Structures are given as C-alpha cells and as structure tokens.
N, C-alpha and C positions, 0 to 999 in steps of 0.2 A: 843118536849116532852122529858123530862129527866127521866130516870128510877131511882127511889130512892131506889131500893132494893140494899141491900149490896151484893156484889159479894163474894161468898164463895170461899175460896182458894181451888183449886182442884189440885190434883196431878195425873198425868197420867204417866204410865210407857211406854216408847216406846219399841216396840218389836225390838229386834235385831236379826239378823240372826247369830246364833251360828253355826260355822262350826266345825265339829269334826276334830280336827287337830291330826295328829299322834304325839306321844310323841317324844321329842328329846332324843337322846342317847349320853351320855357323851363320850368324846374322850381323855380326859386328863389322862396321865399315871403316873405322878410324885407324886401323893398323896399317902402317906403312912398311913394316919389315916383313910381314908374311901375308901372302894372298893365295887364294885358290886358283888353280889353273882352269881355264874354260873346259867344260866337258865336251868330249868329241863323240860323234856318231860315225860309225863305219858302215858303208853301204856296198852292196854287191850289184854292179851294173852289168848286165849281159844282153846278148842278142843285138849288139851293135854291128854294123857292117865291118867286114874283115879289114877294110882300109882305114878304119878309125884308129887314131893314135891317142896316146895319153894327152898330148898337147892339144889335139882337136877337142877332146872332151873337156879339158880344163878351160880352154877358150870359150866353150859353150856355157860352162858353169860359173866362171869367175865374175860375170856381170851381176849375178844375184847372190853369189856366195864367195866373197873376196878371199877368204883364207882356205880355199879348197885345195886338196891334194889328190891327185889321180895317179894310181899305180897300175900298170898293166899286169894281168895275171896270165899264167901259162895257159895256152889254149889246148883243149882236148877236142874241140870241134874246129875243123878247118874253115868253116864258113862264117864264123862269128868272132867278134872280139869281146873281151870281158875285162872289167876293171874293179879295183878296190878304190872307193872314194871316201875321203875323210872330210867332214864338215863340222862346224860347231853344232852342238846338240840343240841349241836354240833354233836352228834352221831346219830341224828334222821334219816338222809338219809341212813346211813350205816345199821342201825337196820331194816329199811324197805326193805332191799334187800331180795327178796323171795328165793334166792339161799342159804341164810344163815340158813333158817328155815327148819325143817323136813316137809315132805309132809303132807298136811292136816291141819297144825296148822294155826289158824287165828290170825292176828295182826291188831289192829286198835288203834286210839287214845282213851285214857281213859278220859271220861268227868265226873268231880266231880258233884254230884247232888247238886243243890242249897238247902241251908237250908231254911226252911219255915220262912216267915217274922214273927217277934214277934210283937204281937199287944200290943200297950201301952194303959194303962187304964187312 
C-alpha cells in the first residue's frame, strides 16, 4: 500500500551544545591604528568620616594611583561618606592591601546596577 499523501517539507533545528568559551585576548603589539583601552576596576569605598570629600580621597589615592577617579555616592547613613573609585585594573591587588587603608574603612568591588529592560510595543 502506497501512501498518496504529500509529504510536507519540515525543517528541524538540531540542538547544538554551545560551550561558553573565554574570549581571546590579542597579543599583537605593532598596530598603531587601533589599541585596547586599559581595563578599569570600580571600587566601593565606604565608612569614611562624614567630612571626607571626593577631593580628599583623590588626594590620598593619587600618590599611588595616578589615574584615579573618585565619585561621591548618595548617602543613606548620616554618619558616613561613601564613594565610587575607578582605578586601572592592574592596580587592583595593590589597592586591596588592607595596610594601605585607614582603620575601619571598607573596600569592595562596585557593581553597576543593571538598567531595567525596555519593553517594546
């Protein structure tokens, strides 16, 4: 018995195992037209005295970290100051040295909040 029905063309997508590969990092040094920008590390510095300003903190850090950026953050505690500090990633180990910081100051990585997803209409 022969089946007279037309066979409909069907397309199936084969599942592939996608492996999260680490990105490659370029090594070529002779290109003058394009270069990578230096990687940055963002730190959250808190429990500083209320009177501490961004200029005070930058003055303290600039001796060891020349391209440091200090941004004051909105305070939810009236007794402390807190800041977002940006340094070159190469200096991360050096800036995490507890002997560098005054007693009681807290240092951790600064995580940027994700922006809410925009719903499309």
